[in-house]
C-alpha positions as CSV (number, residue, x, y, z in Angstrom):
1,X,141.8,30.0,111.1
2,X,144.2,32.4,109.4
3,X,141.4,34.5,107.9
4,X,139.7,34.9,111.3
5,X,143.0,36.1,112.8
6,X,143.5,38.5,109.9
7,X,140.0,39.9,110.4
8,X,140.6,40.4,114.1
9,X,144.0,42.0,113.4
10,X,142.4,44.3,110.8
11,X,139.6,45.3,113.2
12,X,142.0,45.9,116.1
13,X,144.4,47.9,113.9
14,X,141.6,50.0,112.4
15,X,140.2,50.7,115.9
16,X,143.6,51.6,117.3
17,X,144.4,53.9,114.3
18,X,141.0,55.5,114.7
19,X,141.7,56.2,118.4
20,X,145.2,57.6,117.5
21,X,144.0,59.9,114.6
22,X,140.4,60.9,115.4
23,X,139.9,60.0,119.1
24,X,137.3,57.3,118.6
25,X,136.8,54.3,116.4
26,X,134.7,54.2,113.3
27,X,132.6,51.1,113.8
28,X,133.5,47.5,113.2
29,X,133.2,47.4,109.4
30,X,135.1,50.7,108.7
31,X,137.7,49.7,111.3
32,X,138.1,46.4,109.6
33,X,138.5,48.0,106.1
34,X,140.9,50.6,107.4
35,X,142.9,47.9,109.2
36,X,143.1,45.6,106.2
37,X,144.2,48.4,103.8
38,X,146.5,49.7,106.5
39,X,148.1,46.3,106.8
40,X,148.9,46.4,103.1
41,X,150.2,50.0,103.2
42,X,152.2,49.3,106.4
43,X,153.7,46.1,105.1
44,X,154.9,47.9,101.9
45,X,156.2,51.0,103.7
46,X,158.1,48.9,106.3
47,X,159.5,46.6,103.6
48,X,160.8,49.7,101.7
49,X,162.7,50.8,104.8
50,X,163.9,47.3,105.7
51,X,161.9,46.6,108.8
52,X,160.6,43.0,109.3
53,X,158.7,42.0,112.5
54,X,159.1,38.3,111.8
55,X,155.4,37.5,111.2
56,X,154.4,37.6,114.9
57,X,150.9,38.6,115.9
58,X,152.2,41.7,117.6
59,X,154.3,42.6,114.6
60,X,151.3,42.2,112.3
61,X,149.2,44.5,114.5
62,X,151.9,47.1,114.7
63,X,152.4,47.0,111.0
64,X,148.7,47.3,110.3
65,X,148.3,50.2,112.8
66,X,151.2,52.1,111.2
67,X,149.7,51.6,107.8
68,X,146.2,52.6,109.0
69,X,147.5,55.7,110.6
70,X,149.2,56.6,107.3
71,X,146.0,55.9,105.4
72,X,143.9,58.1,107.8
73,X,146.5,60.9,107.6
74,X,146.3,60.8,103.8
75,X,142.5,60.9,103.9
76,X,142.6,63.8,106.3
77,X,144.9,65.7,103.8
78,X,142.5,65.0,101.0
79,X,139.5,66.1,103.0
80,X,141.1,69.4,103.9
81,X,141.4,70.4,100.2
């Protein structure tokens, strides 16, 4: 059950980050990938600055969205060069 929740959180986070950064989502698989990588990035960044959401679903989604936005921002910087 945990892997299904993680997949849904990753897809939701990727979709939300896509909406925030580009204005539309990227499709299920890319949203999922962006969300999963974003969750890793967000978890590390928030841990470095001392923020812990307590492992709630909402906290996991917010963390993944923050990380996914950071990931998409970095990708946009690379694309501009």
